[in-house]
N, C-alpha and C positions, 0 to 999 in steps of 0.2 A: 504494500500500500504506500502510495506517495501522496503527500499533501503539501499545500502551500499555506504558510502563515502570513496573512495580510495585515496591514495597518488599518485602523478604523477610519482614518481620514481619507482613505482611498475609496473609490467606487467598487473595487473588487470585493468579492466575498472574503470574510476573514479566514475561512478554511476552504480549500478546494481539493476534492478527491480526484485522483487520476488513475483510472483503470487502464493498465497497459494493453488490454485486449481491445480497447476502443480508442487508442491513441491515433492521432492523425499524422501518420508518417509521410514525409515528403522525400523523394529521392534526391540525394546530393550527387552532383557530378564529380567523378574522379577524373583528373586529367590523364590523358594518354600516357604521359611520362611518369605518372604516379602508379599506374597499374604494372606490377611486376610479373604476375602470372594469374591465370584464370580469368574470370569475368566477374569480379566482385561488385556488389551493389552496396552502397552506403545510404542509409535512410536516417532521418532525424525527425523527432516529434517534440517540438518546443513545449515546455511546461511553464516556464517563467522567464520573462525578460525584465530585469529590474532597471530602474532609472540610472543606476551607477554602472551599467554595462554588463552586469552579471547575467549569464544565461544558464538556465537549467533545462535539461531535456533528456529524453530517451534517444539512444542511437543504436542502430543495429547494422550488422554487416553480414553479407553472404560469403560463401566460399571464395577464397582467393588470397593473393598477396599484394599489398599495396603500401604506398607511403602516405602518411598524414603529416601535414605541416601545421604548426600551432601558432596562431596569431594572438593567443592569450594564454595565460596559465590555465591549465585544465586538469581537473581531477575526474578520473573515470572509475566507477565502481561496477564490477561485473555482476550482472543480474542473472544471466542465463548463457549457457554455451561454453565453449572452450576456444582458446586462441593463444597467440604469443606475440610479443613485441620485441623488436631488436632496436636498442637505442643507438645513438650516434657513436658510442664507445664500443659497439658490437656486442654488448651484453644481451643475452636472451632472457626475457622474463615470461614465464608461463602464466597464463590467465585462466582462472576458473571462478565459478560463482563465489562471491564473498571477497575477492581480491580487489584492492584499490591501488591505483597508479596515478602519479602526478606527472604531467608534462609541462615543461616551462616554455613560456613565450619565446618564439624565435628558434625553437628546435624542431626536429622532425623525427619520426620513428617509422620503422617498417612494421606493418601488421601482417600476421599470417593467421587466417581463419580456416580451419579444416572443414567446418560444416556451417555453423551459425553462431553469432555472438551478439548479445544485447547488453548494453551498458547504460548506467545513469551517468550523465555528464554534467559537470559544473564548470563553466568557463568564466574566469574573472580577468578584468583588465584588458578586454579586447580594445584595440585601437581602431577607430574608424579609418576607412581608406583616406589617403592623403588629400584627395579632393574634398572629402567631407570635413577633414580637419581644417583645411583652408577656409571653407565656408563657415564653420563654427567660429574660427578666429575672427573672420570678418564680421560675423554677427555680433561677437563680443565687442569688437571695436565700435561698431555702429551703436550698440547698446550703451556703451560708456559715453559716446558722443551725445546720444539722445538724453541721457541723464544730465550730462553737463549743460546742454542747451536748456533743458527744463529748469535746472537750478538758476541759470543765468536769467531766464525769463521770469521766474518767480522773484528773484532779487530785484529785477528791473521794475516789476509790478509793485512790489513792496516799497521801493524807493519813490516811485511816482505817487503812490497812495499817501505815503508819509509826507511828501512835499505838498500835496494838495490839502492835507489836513492841517498842515502848519501855516498855510497862507490864508 
């Protein structure tokens, strides 16, 4: 059973039950260069996307060998199936239900799935694509300029009002 604890000031329910049998999985595209053998399929069912960029979801993989690249720190907890991961130092980590693995942002790992593997995934600190970062920075600059102009406007209005009251 998976659930989400919400805050009362949000419009989301305070607790949300997620039945994996009814999760809405979307197929994720594996790049041709990332598929090492077989015809693996990667699917993801988002459960929570927090305002701080934290993403929680179910992820499953079909038979095959492939590379995953991590744009965020990600913790993976094996729910069902078997597999293995080969890290950048060529260490092999066997995965079975109950195992938990952490992948650091900017790294990659080779995954080998003999039949099927389902994991609960928590990704933290994902950085938006560079174009999105530029847009957010620009919006931040515009926001600061707007606040500054508003303060200048309020100060001007207050000055004019004070001078009118004094005359």
